[in-house]
PDB file with one MODEL, atoms N, CA, C and O in Angstrom:
MODEL        1
ATOM      1  N   MET A   1      16.356 -30.307  24.242  1.00  0.00           N
ATOM      2  CA  MET A   1      15.326 -29.336  23.928  1.00  0.00           C
ATOM      3  C   MET A   1      13.965 -29.953  24.260  1.00  0.00           C
ATOM      4  O   MET A   1      13.682 -31.098  23.909  1.00  0.00           O
ATOM      5  N   GLU A   2      13.144 -29.178  24.933  1.00  0.00           N
ATOM      6  CA  GLU A   2      11.795 -29.647  25.225  1.00  0.00           C
ATOM      7  C   GLU A   2      10.970 -29.636  23.949  1.00  0.00           C
ATOM      8  O   GLU A   2      11.208 -28.834  23.046  1.00  0.00           O
ATOM      9  N   THR A   3      10.002 -30.531  23.888  1.00  0.00           N
ATOM     10  CA  THR A   3       9.142 -30.581  22.715  1.00  0.00           C
ATOM     11  C   THR A   3       7.687 -30.550  23.133  1.00  0.00           C
ATOM     12  O   THR A   3       7.356 -30.743  24.302  1.00  0.00           O
ATOM     13  N   LYS A   4       6.836 -30.309  22.176  1.00  0.00           N
ATOM     14  CA  LYS A   4       5.402 -30.277  22.390  1.00  0.00           C
ATOM     15  C   LYS A   4       4.743 -30.969  21.201  1.00  0.00           C
ATOM     16  O   LYS A   4       5.130 -30.750  20.053  1.00  0.00           O
ATOM     17  N   VAL A   5       3.767 -31.788  21.477  1.00  0.00           N
ATOM     18  CA  VAL A   5       3.052 -32.473  20.412  1.00  0.00           C
ATOM     19  C   VAL A   5       2.027 -31.521  19.826  1.00  0.00           C
ATOM     20  O   VAL A   5       1.255 -30.895  20.553  1.00  0.00           O
ATOM     21  N   VAL A   6       2.026 -31.417  18.502  1.00  0.00           N
ATOM     22  CA  VAL A   6       1.071 -30.585  17.782  1.00  0.00           C
ATOM     23  C   VAL A   6       0.319 -31.515  16.826  1.00  0.00           C
ATOM     24  O   VAL A   6       0.927 -32.284  16.081  1.00  0.00           O
ATOM     25  N   THR A   7      -0.976 -31.432  16.862  1.00  0.00           N
ATOM     26  CA  THR A   7      -1.798 -32.287  16.013  1.00  0.00           C
ATOM     27  C   THR A   7      -2.418 -31.459  14.907  1.00  0.00           C
ATOM     28  O   THR A   7      -2.863 -30.333  15.130  1.00  0.00           O
ATOM     29  N   ALA A   8      -2.442 -32.032  13.704  1.00  0.00           N
ATOM     30  CA  ALA A   8      -3.046 -31.326  12.570  1.00  0.00           C
ATOM     31  C   ALA A   8      -3.703 -32.346  11.656  1.00  0.00           C
ATOM     32  O   ALA A   8      -3.184 -33.440  11.440  1.00  0.00           O
ATOM     33  N   HIS A   9      -4.838 -31.969  11.132  1.00  0.00           N
ATOM     34  CA  HIS A   9      -5.488 -32.778  10.109  1.00  0.00           C
ATOM     35  C   HIS A   9      -4.992 -32.284   8.764  1.00  0.00           C
ATOM     36  O   HIS A   9      -5.061 -31.091   8.466  1.00  0.00           O
ATOM     37  N   VAL A  10      -4.494 -33.203   7.954  1.00  0.00           N
ATOM     38  CA  VAL A  10      -4.009 -32.830   6.628  1.00  0.00           C
ATOM     39  C   VAL A  10      -4.763 -33.650   5.584  1.00  0.00           C
ATOM     40  O   VAL A  10      -5.190 -34.771   5.857  1.00  0.00           O
ATOM     41  N   PRO A  11      -4.922 -33.092   4.401  1.00  0.00           N
ATOM     42  CA  PRO A  11      -5.591 -33.835   3.333  1.00  0.00           C
ATOM     43  C   PRO A  11      -4.843 -35.144   3.038  1.00  0.00           C
ATOM     44  O   PRO A  11      -3.618 -35.204   3.142  1.00  0.00           O
ATOM     45  N   LEU A  12      -5.580 -36.166   2.677  1.00  0.00           N
ATOM     46  CA  LEU A  12      -4.976 -37.472   2.409  1.00  0.00           C
ATOM     47  C   LEU A  12      -3.861 -37.422   1.363  1.00  0.00           C
ATOM     48  O   LEU A  12      -2.836 -38.075   1.555  1.00  0.00           O
ATOM     49  N   PRO A  13      -4.015 -36.677   0.264  1.00  0.00           N
ATOM     50  CA  PRO A  13      -2.900 -36.634  -0.703  1.00  0.00           C
ATOM     51  C   PRO A  13      -1.603 -36.081  -0.095  1.00  0.00           C
ATOM     52  O   PRO A  13      -0.512 -36.547  -0.427  1.00  0.00           O
ATOM     53  N   LEU A  14      -1.723 -35.102   0.783  1.00  0.00           N
ATOM     54  CA  LEU A  14      -0.534 -34.554   1.444  1.00  0.00           C
ATOM     55  C   LEU A  14       0.055 -35.580   2.406  1.00  0.00           C
ATOM     56  O   LEU A  14       1.272 -35.754   2.464  1.00  0.00           O
ATOM     57  N   ALA A  15      -0.798 -36.250   3.150  1.00  0.00           N
ATOM     58  CA  ALA A  15      -0.324 -37.290   4.076  1.00  0.00           C
ATOM     59  C   ALA A  15       0.392 -38.398   3.312  1.00  0.00           C
ATOM     60  O   ALA A  15       1.402 -38.925   3.779  1.00  0.00           O
ATOM     61  N   ASP A  16      -0.127 -38.748   2.145  1.00  0.00           N
ATOM     62  CA  ASP A  16       0.525 -39.766   1.319  1.00  0.00           C
ATOM     63  C   ASP A  16       1.897 -39.301   0.855  1.00  0.00           C
ATOM     64  O   ASP A  16       2.847 -40.084   0.826  1.00  0.00           O
ATOM     65  N   LYS A  17       2.000 -38.037   0.494  1.00  0.00           N
ATOM     66  CA  LYS A  17       3.300 -37.499   0.076  1.00  0.00           C
ATOM     67  C   LYS A  17       4.293 -37.530   1.230  1.00  0.00           C
ATOM     68  O   LYS A  17       5.468 -37.839   1.036  1.00  0.00           O
ATOM     69  N   ILE A  18       3.820 -37.210   2.431  1.00  0.00           N
ATOM     70  CA  ILE A  18       4.684 -37.254   3.615  1.00  0.00           C
ATOM     71  C   ILE A  18       5.146 -38.687   3.857  1.00  0.00           C
ATOM     72  O   ILE A  18       6.321 -38.921   4.139  1.00  0.00           O
ATOM     73  N   ASP A  19       4.242 -39.631   3.749  1.00  0.00           N
ATOM     74  CA  ASP A  19       4.600 -41.046   3.901  1.00  0.00           C
ATOM     75  C   ASP A  19       5.665 -41.450   2.880  1.00  0.00           C
ATOM     76  O   ASP A  19       6.646 -42.109   3.223  1.00  0.00           O
ATOM     77  N   ASP A  20       5.461 -41.048   1.624  1.00  0.00           N
ATOM     78  CA  ASP A  20       6.411 -41.390   0.563  1.00  0.00           C
ATOM     79  C   ASP A  20       7.782 -40.777   0.820  1.00  0.00           C
ATOM     80  O   ASP A  20       8.807 -41.441   0.666  1.00  0.00           O
ATOM     81  N   LEU A  21       7.793 -39.503   1.213  1.00  0.00           N
ATOM     82  CA  LEU A  21       9.065 -38.844   1.513  1.00  0.00           C
ATOM     83  C   LEU A  21       9.785 -39.515   2.670  1.00  0.00           C
ATOM     84  O   LEU A  21      10.993 -39.746   2.609  1.00  0.00           O
ATOM     85  N   ALA A  22       9.045 -39.825   3.719  1.00  0.00           N
ATOM     86  CA  ALA A  22       9.647 -40.466   4.887  1.00  0.00           C
ATOM     87  C   ALA A  22      10.285 -41.795   4.503  1.00  0.00           C
ATOM     88  O   ALA A  22      11.386 -42.118   4.948  1.00  0.00           O
ATOM     89  N   GLN A  23       9.591 -42.549   3.685  1.00  0.00           N
ATOM     90  CA  GLN A  23      10.121 -43.840   3.259  1.00  0.00           C
ATOM     91  C   GLN A  23      11.346 -43.654   2.359  1.00  0.00           C
ATOM     92  O   GLN A  23      12.359 -44.331   2.539  1.00  0.00           O
ATOM     93  N   ARG A  24      11.253 -42.750   1.405  1.00  0.00           N
ATOM     94  CA  ARG A  24      12.349 -42.528   0.464  1.00  0.00           C
ATOM     95  C   ARG A  24      13.598 -41.998   1.167  1.00  0.00           C
ATOM     96  O   ARG A  24      14.718 -42.396   0.847  1.00  0.00           O
ATOM     97  N   LEU A  25      13.392 -41.092   2.133  1.00  0.00           N
ATOM     98  CA  LEU A  25      14.524 -40.484   2.846  1.00  0.00           C
ATOM     99  C   LEU A  25      14.964 -41.291   4.057  1.00  0.00           C
ATOM    100  O   LEU A  25      15.952 -40.964   4.715  1.00  0.00           O
ATOM    101  N   GLU A  26      14.214 -42.355   4.341  1.00  0.00           N
ATOM    102  CA  GLU A  26      14.483 -43.177   5.518  1.00  0.00           C
ATOM    103  C   GLU A  26      14.495 -42.328   6.787  1.00  0.00           C
ATOM    104  O   GLU A  26      15.388 -42.428   7.628  1.00  0.00           O
ATOM    105  N   ARG A  27      13.479 -41.499   6.885  1.00  0.00           N
ATOM    106  CA  ARG A  27      13.267 -40.636   8.051  1.00  0.00           C
ATOM    107  C   ARG A  27      11.850 -40.849   8.557  1.00  0.00           C
ATOM    108  O   ARG A  27      11.005 -41.413   7.862  1.00  0.00           O
ATOM    109  N   SER A  28      11.607 -40.392   9.773  1.00  0.00           N
ATOM    110  CA  SER A  28      10.250 -40.512  10.310  1.00  0.00           C
ATOM    111  C   SER A  28       9.347 -39.431   9.721  1.00  0.00           C
ATOM    112  O   SER A  28       9.816 -38.396   9.247  1.00  0.00           O
ATOM    113  N   LYS A  29       8.049 -39.694   9.763  1.00  0.00           N
ATOM    114  CA  LYS A  29       7.096 -38.671   9.307  1.00  0.00           C
ATOM    115  C   LYS A  29       7.229 -37.422  10.182  1.00  0.00           C
ATOM    116  O   LYS A  29       7.102 -36.300   9.690  1.00  0.00           O
ATOM    117  N   ALA A  30       7.481 -37.617  11.463  1.00  0.00           N
ATOM    118  CA  ALA A  30       7.653 -36.480  12.370  1.00  0.00           C
ATOM    119  C   ALA A  30       8.830 -35.617  11.937  1.00  0.00           C
ATOM    120  O   ALA A  30       8.752 -34.391  12.019  1.00  0.00           O
ATOM    121  N   TRP A  31       9.920 -36.228  11.479  1.00  0.00           N
ATOM    122  CA  TRP A  31      11.088 -35.480  11.033  1.00  0.00           C
ATOM    123  C   TRP A  31      10.743 -34.656   9.794  1.00  0.00           C
ATOM    124  O   TRP A  31      11.125 -33.491   9.684  1.00  0.00           O
ATOM    125  N   ILE A  32      10.005 -35.285   8.850  1.00  0.00           N
ATOM    126  CA  ILE A  32       9.607 -34.589   7.629  1.00  0.00           C
ATOM    127  C   ILE A  32       8.756 -33.367   7.978  1.00  0.00           C
ATOM    128  O   ILE A  32       8.998 -32.275   7.464  1.00  0.00           O
ATOM    129  N   VAL A  33       7.778 -33.547   8.835  1.00  0.00           N
ATOM    130  CA  VAL A  33       6.867 -32.452   9.206  1.00  0.00           C
ATOM    131  C   VAL A  33       7.636 -31.367   9.951  1.00  0.00           C
ATOM    132  O   VAL A  33       7.401 -30.180   9.724  1.00  0.00           O
ATOM    133  N   LYS A  34       8.553 -31.758  10.838  1.00  0.00           N
ATOM    134  CA  LYS A  34       9.346 -30.763  11.577  1.00  0.00           C
ATOM    135  C   LYS A  34      10.192 -29.924  10.622  1.00  0.00           C
ATOM    136  O   LYS A  34      10.281 -28.706  10.778  1.00  0.00           O
ATOM    137  N   GLN A  35      10.814 -30.571   9.630  1.00  0.00           N
ATOM    138  CA  GLN A  35      11.615 -29.840   8.646  1.00  0.00           C
ATOM    139  C   GLN A  35      10.754 -28.850   7.866  1.00  0.00           C
ATOM    140  O   GLN A  35      11.147 -27.704   7.651  1.00  0.00           O
ATOM    141  N   ALA A  36       9.577 -29.308   7.447  1.00  0.00           N
ATOM    142  CA  ALA A  36       8.680 -28.446   6.670  1.00  0.00           C
ATOM    143  C   ALA A  36       8.200 -27.264   7.502  1.00  0.00           C
ATOM    144  O   ALA A  36       8.192 -26.131   7.021  1.00  0.00           O
ATOM    145  N   LEU A  37       7.806 -27.514   8.729  1.00  0.00           N
ATOM    146  CA  LEU A  37       7.336 -26.426   9.589  1.00  0.00           C
ATOM    147  C   LEU A  37       8.449 -25.432   9.900  1.00  0.00           C
ATOM    148  O   LEU A  37       8.220 -24.222   9.917  1.00  0.00           O
ATOM    149  N   THR A  38       9.641 -25.938  10.143  1.00  0.00           N
ATOM    150  CA  THR A  38      10.775 -25.058  10.422  1.00  0.00           C
ATOM    151  C   THR A  38      11.042 -24.132   9.239  1.00  0.00           C
ATOM    152  O   THR A  38      11.232 -22.929   9.417  1.00  0.00           O
ATOM    153  N   ALA A  39      11.055 -24.697   8.033  1.00  0.00           N
ATOM    154  CA  ALA A  39      11.299 -23.884   6.835  1.00  0.00           C
ATOM    155  C   ALA A  39      10.196 -22.856   6.644  1.00  0.00           C
ATOM    156  O   ALA A  39      10.481 -21.707   6.306  1.00  0.00           O
ATOM    157  N   TRP A  40       8.942 -23.244   6.851  1.00  0.00           N
ATOM    158  CA  TRP A  40       7.826 -22.322   6.651  1.00  0.00           C
ATOM    159  C   TRP A  40       7.861 -21.197   7.679  1.00  0.00           C
ATOM    160  O   TRP A  40       7.655 -20.033   7.337  1.00  0.00           O
ATOM    161  N   VAL A  41       8.123 -21.543   8.937  1.00  0.00           N
ATOM    162  CA  VAL A  41       8.175 -20.515   9.984  1.00  0.00           C
ATOM    163  C   VAL A  41       9.308 -19.530   9.701  1.00  0.00           C
ATOM    164  O   VAL A  41       9.127 -18.322   9.855  1.00  0.00           O
ATOM    165  N   GLU A  42      10.465 -20.030   9.291  1.00  0.00           N
ATOM    166  CA  GLU A  42      11.582 -19.136   8.957  1.00  0.00           C
ATOM    167  C   GLU A  42      11.216 -18.209   7.800  1.00  0.00           C
ATOM    168  O   GLU A  42      11.548 -17.024   7.821  1.00  0.00           O
ATOM    169  N   LEU A  43      10.539 -18.745   6.800  1.00  0.00           N
ATOM    170  CA  LEU A  43      10.108 -17.932   5.660  1.00  0.00           C
ATOM    171  C   LEU A  43       9.137 -16.843   6.103  1.00  0.00           C
ATOM    172  O   LEU A  43       9.266 -15.692   5.687  1.00  0.00           O
ATOM    173  N   GLU A  44       8.183 -17.191   6.930  1.00  0.00           N
ATOM    174  CA  GLU A  44       7.207 -16.201   7.414  1.00  0.00           C
ATOM    175  C   GLU A  44       7.860 -15.153   8.301  1.00  0.00           C
ATOM    176  O   GLU A  44       7.488 -13.981   8.244  1.00  0.00           O
ATOM    177  N   GLU A  45       8.824 -15.550   9.119  1.00  0.00           N
ATOM    178  CA  GLU A  45       9.536 -14.574   9.956  1.00  0.00           C
ATOM    179  C   GLU A  45      10.320 -13.596   9.089  1.00  0.00           C
ATOM    180  O   GLU A  45      10.351 -12.398   9.371  1.00  0.00           O
ATOM    181  N   GLU A  46      10.956 -14.105   8.030  1.00  0.00           N
ATOM    182  CA  GLU A  46      11.702 -13.231   7.123  1.00  0.00           C
ATOM    183  C   GLU A  46      10.754 -12.305   6.376  1.00  0.00           C
ATOM    184  O   GLU A  46      11.053 -11.125   6.193  1.00  0.00           O
ATOM    185  N   ARG A  47       9.616 -12.831   5.945  1.00  0.00           N
ATOM    186  CA  ARG A  47       8.624 -12.005   5.257  1.00  0.00           C
ATOM    187  C   ARG A  47       8.156 -10.877   6.178  1.00  0.00           C
ATOM    188  O   ARG A  47       8.017  -9.737   5.734  1.00  0.00           O
ATOM    189  N   ARG A  48       7.915 -11.178   7.436  1.00  0.00           N
ATOM    190  CA  ARG A  48       7.472 -10.145   8.389  1.00  0.00           C
ATOM    191  C   ARG A  48       8.565  -9.104   8.603  1.00  0.00           C
ATOM    192  O   ARG A  48       8.287  -7.905   8.647  1.00  0.00           O
ATOM    193  N   ARG A  49       9.825  -9.568   8.738  1.00  0.00           N
ATOM    194  CA  ARG A  49      10.938  -8.639   8.939  1.00  0.00           C
ATOM    195  C   ARG A  49      11.064  -7.692   7.751  1.00  0.00           C
ATOM    196  O   ARG A  49      11.242  -6.487   7.929  1.00  0.00           O
ATOM    197  N   LEU A  50      10.972  -8.234   6.548  1.00  0.00           N
ATOM    198  CA  LEU A  50      11.080  -7.399   5.348  1.00  0.00           C
ATOM    199  C   LEU A  50       9.911  -6.430   5.229  1.00  0.00           C
ATOM    200  O   LEU A  50      10.084  -5.293   4.790  1.00  0.00           O
ATOM    201  N   THR A  51       8.723  -6.878   5.619  1.00  0.00           N
ATOM    202  CA  THR A  51       7.552  -5.988   5.578  1.00  0.00           C
ATOM    203  C   THR A  51       7.722  -4.833   6.548  1.00  0.00           C
ATOM    204  O   THR A  51       7.453  -3.684   6.196  1.00  0.00           O
ATOM    205  N   LEU A  52       8.167  -5.123   7.766  1.00  0.00           N
ATOM    206  CA  LEU A  52       8.378  -4.059   8.753  1.00  0.00           C
ATOM    207  C   LEU A  52       9.477  -3.100   8.301  1.00  0.00           C
ATOM    208  O   LEU A  52       9.379  -1.891   8.507  1.00  0.00           O
ATOM    209  N   GLU A  53      10.518  -3.645   7.686  1.00  0.00           N
ATOM    210  CA  GLU A  53      11.595  -2.800   7.158  1.00  0.00           C
ATOM    211  C   GLU A  53      11.071  -1.884   6.054  1.00  0.00           C
ATOM    212  O   GLU A  53      11.421  -0.706   6.002  1.00  0.00           O
ATOM    213  N   ALA A  54      10.243  -2.422   5.185  1.00  0.00           N
ATOM    214  CA  ALA A  54       9.672  -1.620   4.098  1.00  0.00           C
ATOM    215  C   ALA A  54       8.753  -0.538   4.641  1.00  0.00           C
ATOM    216  O   ALA A  54       8.785   0.600   4.173  1.00  0.00           O
ATOM    217  N   LEU A  55       7.936  -0.885   5.626  1.00  0.00           N
ATOM    218  CA  LEU A  55       7.042   0.109   6.221  1.00  0.00           C
ATOM    219  C   LEU A  55       7.832   1.219   6.915  1.00  0.00           C
ATOM    220  O   LEU A  55       7.429   2.381   6.878  1.00  0.00           O
ATOM    221  N   ALA A  56       8.947   0.869   7.543  1.00  0.00           N
ATOM    222  CA  ALA A  56       9.798   1.878   8.178  1.00  0.00           C
ATOM    223  C   ALA A  56      10.383   2.811   7.115  1.00  0.00           C
ATOM    224  O   ALA A  56      10.488   4.017   7.337  1.00  0.00           O
ATOM    225  N   ASP A  57      10.761   2.257   5.965  1.00  0.00           N
ATOM    226  CA  ASP A  57      11.258   3.095   4.870  1.00  0.00           C
ATOM    227  C   ASP A  57      10.179   4.061   4.395  1.00  0.00           C
ATOM    228  O   ASP A  57      10.463   5.232   4.143  1.00  0.00           O
ATOM    229  N   VAL A  58       8.960   3.586   4.271  1.00  0.00           N
ATOM    230  CA  VAL A  58       7.850   4.447   3.844  1.00  0.00           C
ATOM    231  C   VAL A  58       7.643   5.556   4.867  1.00  0.00           C
ATOM    232  O   VAL A  58       7.508   6.726   4.508  1.00  0.00           O
ATOM    233  N   ASP A  59       7.620   5.177   6.152  1.00  0.00           N
ATOM    234  CA  ASP A  59       7.432   6.178   7.212  1.00  0.00           C
ATOM    235  C   ASP A  59       8.540   7.222   7.204  1.00  0.00           C
ATOM    236  O   ASP A  59       8.302   8.385   7.533  1.00  0.00           O
ATOM    237  N   ALA A  60       9.758   6.811   6.827  1.00  0.00           N
ATOM    238  CA  ALA A  60      10.894   7.735   6.793  1.00  0.00           C
ATOM    239  C   ALA A  60      10.957   8.524   5.490  1.00  0.00           C
ATOM    240  O   ALA A  60      11.831   9.373   5.317  1.00  0.00           O
ATOM    241  N   GLY A  61      10.034   8.245   4.576  1.00  0.00           N
ATOM    242  CA  GLY A  61      10.013   8.963   3.308  1.00  0.00           C
ATOM    243  C   GLY A  61      10.994   8.432   2.275  1.00  0.00           C
ATOM    244  O   GLY A  61      11.249   9.085   1.263  1.00  0.00           O
ATOM    245  N   ASN A  62      11.536   7.265   2.522  1.00  0.00           N
ATOM    246  CA  ASN A  62      12.478   6.656   1.580  1.00  0.00           C
ATOM    247  C   ASN A  62      11.714   5.908   0.490  1.00  0.00           C
ATOM    248  O   ASN A  62      11.723   4.678   0.435  1.00  0.00           O
ATOM    249  N   VAL A  63      11.067   6.664  -0.358  1.00  0.00           N
ATOM    250  CA  VAL A  63      10.259   6.073  -1.422  1.00  0.00           C
ATOM    251  C   VAL A  63      10.590   6.762  -2.744  1.00  0.00           C
ATOM    252  O   VAL A  63      11.162   7.851  -2.773  1.00  0.00           O
ATOM    253  N   ILE A  64      10.218   6.101  -3.823  1.00  0.00           N
ATOM    254  CA  ILE A  64      10.398   6.678  -5.159  1.00  0.00           C
ATOM    255  C   ILE A  64       9.023   6.911  -5.747  1.00  0.00           C
ATOM    256  O   ILE A  64       8.150   6.047  -5.670  1.00  0.00           O
ATOM    257  N   ASP A  65       8.835   8.060  -6.325  1.00  0.00           N
ATOM    258  CA  ASP A  65       7.561   8.460  -6.892  1.00  0.00           C
ATOM    259  C   ASP A  65       7.088   7.454  -7.944  1.00  0.00           C
ATOM    260  O   ASP A  65       7.874   7.011  -8.781  1.00  0.00           O
ATOM    261  N   HIS A  66       5.815   7.099  -7.899  1.00  0.00           N
ATOM    262  CA  HIS A  66       5.251   6.129  -8.830  1.00  0.00           C
ATOM    263  C   HIS A  66       5.421   6.570 -10.282  1.00  0.00           C
ATOM    264  O   HIS A  66       5.759   5.755 -11.141  1.00  0.00           O
ATOM    265  N   GLN A  67       5.192   7.835 -10.556  1.00  0.00           N
ATOM    266  CA  GLN A  67       5.323   8.316 -11.930  1.00  0.00           C
ATOM    267  C   GLN A  67       6.751   8.148 -12.444  1.00  0.00           C
ATOM    268  O   GLN A  67       6.958   7.841 -13.618  1.00  0.00           O
ATOM    269  N   ALA A  68       7.729   8.347 -11.573  1.00  0.00           N
ATOM    270  CA  ALA A  68       9.126   8.178 -11.983  1.00  0.00           C
ATOM    271  C   ALA A  68       9.412   6.718 -12.330  1.00  0.00           C
ATOM    272  O   ALA A  68      10.106   6.430 -13.305  1.00  0.00           O
ATOM    273  N   ILE A  69       8.884   5.817 -11.538  1.00  0.00           N
ATOM    274  CA  ILE A  69       9.060   4.384 -11.809  1.00  0.00           C
ATOM    275  C   ILE A  69       8.359   4.010 -13.114  1.00  0.00           C
ATOM    276  O   ILE A  69       8.916   3.291 -13.943  1.00  0.00           O
ATOM    277  N   GLN A  70       7.143   4.502 -13.287  1.00  0.00           N
ATOM    278  CA  GLN A  70       6.380   4.179 -14.493  1.00  0.00           C
ATOM    279  C   GLN A  70       7.090   4.700 -15.741  1.00  0.00           C
ATOM    280  O   GLN A  70       7.163   4.003 -16.753  1.00  0.00           O
ATOM    281  N   ALA A  71       7.612   5.925 -15.669  1.00  0.00           N
ATOM    282  CA  ALA A  71       8.327   6.493 -16.813  1.00  0.00           C
ATOM    283  C   ALA A  71       9.577   5.673 -17.118  1.00  0.00           C
ATOM    284  O   ALA A  71       9.878   5.420 -18.284  1.00  0.00           O
ATOM    285  N   TRP A  72      10.298   5.260 -16.098  1.00  0.00           N
ATOM    286  CA  TRP A  72      11.485   4.428 -16.293  1.00  0.00           C
ATOM    287  C   TRP A  72      11.110   3.094 -16.934  1.00  0.00           C
ATOM    288  O   TRP A  72      11.739   2.661 -17.899  1.00  0.00           O
ATOM    289  N   ALA A  73      10.058   2.435 -16.377  1.00  0.00           N
ATOM    290  CA  ALA A  73       9.623   1.144 -16.914  1.00  0.00           C
ATOM    291  C   ALA A  73       9.181   1.279 -18.370  1.00  0.00           C
ATOM    292  O   ALA A  73       9.510   0.433 -19.202  1.00  0.00           O
ATOM    293  N   ASP A  74       8.445   2.326 -18.672  1.00  0.00           N
ATOM    294  CA  ASP A  74       7.986   2.544 -20.051  1.00  0.00           C
ATOM    295  C   ASP A  74       9.165   2.771 -21.001  1.00  0.00           C
ATOM    296  O   ASP A  74       9.108   2.406 -22.175  1.00  0.00           O
ATOM    297  N   SER A  75      10.226   3.374 -20.479  1.00  0.00           N
ATOM    298  CA  SER A  75      11.369   3.686 -21.339  1.00  0.00           C
ATOM    299  C   SER A  75      12.224   2.462 -21.655  1.00  0.00           C
ATOM    300  O   SER A  75      13.072   2.523 -22.545  1.00  0.00           O
ATOM    301  N   LEU A  76      12.023   1.367 -20.954  1.00  0.00           N
ATOM    302  CA  LEU A  76      12.866   0.189 -21.159  1.00  0.00           C
ATOM    303  C   LEU A  76      12.672  -0.434 -22.533  1.00  0.00           C
ATOM    304  O   LEU A  76      13.572  -1.103 -23.039  1.00  0.00           O
ATOM    305  N   ASP A  77      11.516  -0.225 -23.141  1.00  0.00           N
ATOM    306  CA  ASP A  77      11.245  -0.756 -24.478  1.00  0.00           C
ATOM    307  C   ASP A  77      11.671   0.203 -25.589  1.00  0.00           C
ATOM    308  O   ASP A  77      11.376  -0.037 -26.759  1.00  0.00           O
ATOM    309  N   THR A  78      12.351   1.268 -25.237  1.00  0.00           N
ATOM    310  CA  THR A  78      12.745   2.253 -26.239  1.00  0.00           C
ATOM    311  C   THR A  78      14.253   2.185 -26.468  1.00  0.00           C
ATOM    312  O   THR A  78      14.977   1.474 -25.771  1.00  0.00           O
ATOM    313  N   ASP A  79      14.703   2.947 -27.466  1.00  0.00           N
ATOM    314  CA  ASP A  79      16.152   2.997 -27.746  1.00  0.00           C
ATOM    315  C   ASP A  79      16.901   3.869 -26.749  1.00  0.00           C
ATOM    316  O   ASP A  79      18.124   3.780 -26.644  1.00  0.00           O
ATOM    317  N   SER A  80      16.179   4.711 -26.018  1.00  0.00           N
ATOM    318  CA  SER A  80      16.832   5.590 -25.041  1.00  0.00           C
ATOM    319  C   SER A  80      16.166   5.423 -23.680  1.00  0.00           C
ATOM    320  O   SER A  80      15.360   6.258 -23.271  1.00  0.00           O
ATOM    321  N   SER A  81      16.507   4.340 -22.979  1.00  0.00           N
ATOM    322  CA  SER A  81      15.908   4.102 -21.672  1.00  0.00           C
ATOM    323  C   SER A  81      16.437   5.095 -20.636  1.00  0.00           C
ATOM    324  O   SER A  81      17.591   5.522 -20.687  1.00  0.00           O
ATOM    325  N   LEU A  82      15.580   5.438 -19.722  1.00  0.00           N
ATOM    326  CA  LEU A  82      15.938   6.371 -18.657  1.00  0.00           C
ATOM    327  C   LEU A  82      16.783   5.670 -17.604  1.00  0.00           C
ATOM    328  O   LEU A  82      16.722   4.448 -17.473  1.00  0.00           O
ATOM    329  N   PRO A  83      17.576   6.436 -16.846  1.00  0.00           N
ATOM    330  CA  PRO A  83      18.310   5.817 -15.741  1.00  0.00           C
ATOM    331  C   PRO A  83      17.328   5.383 -14.637  1.00  0.00           C
ATOM    332  O   PRO A  83      16.229   5.923 -14.513  1.00  0.00           O
ATOM    333  N   ILE A  84      17.745   4.424 -13.868  1.00  0.00           N
ATOM    334  CA  ILE A  84      16.903   3.934 -12.768  1.00  0.00           C
ATOM    335  C   ILE A  84      16.653   5.071 -11.790  1.00  0.00           C
ATOM    336  O   ILE A  84      17.604   5.709 -11.338  1.00  0.00           O
ATOM    337  N   PRO A  85      15.401   5.338 -11.453  1.00  0.00           N
ATOM    338  CA  PRO A  85      15.105   6.406 -10.498  1.00  0.00           C
ATOM    339  C   PRO A  85      15.677   6.095  -9.116  1.00  0.00           C
ATOM    340  O   PRO A  85      15.771   4.935  -8.717  1.00  0.00           O
ATOM    341  N   ASN A  86      16.051   7.128  -8.408  1.00  0.00           N
ATOM    342  CA  ASN A  86      16.466   6.932  -7.027  1.00  0.00           C
ATOM    343  C   ASN A  86      15.807   7.971  -6.153  1.00  0.00           C
ATOM    344  O   ASN A  86      15.122   8.871  -6.641  1.00  0.00           O
ATOM    345  N   LYS A  87      16.016   7.844  -4.867  1.00  0.00           N
ATOM    346  CA  LYS A  87      15.323   8.672  -3.878  1.00  0.00           C
ATOM    347  C   LYS A  87      15.587  10.132  -4.057  1.00  0.00           C
ATOM    348  O   LYS A  87      15.070  10.950  -3.296  1.00  0.00           O
TER     349      LYS A  87
ENDMDL
END
């Protein structure tokens, strides 16, 4: 796999934590940073996918009325809670 060098300035406390992790895990600092970036990028990609999916649901009208949700939530503290609202 081809690679590309990426440079970033990080706060000293974070750099120290990376140094400590690298030493404790017996890995290079580059490996630690690559793992962290990979996890963050995957998280952001999933967040974007879920956001687009939610927006598509809104556009398709697959939503539940706010008042219905509020009434259901308010009923949870009572002896006769309402059923979960659906579309």
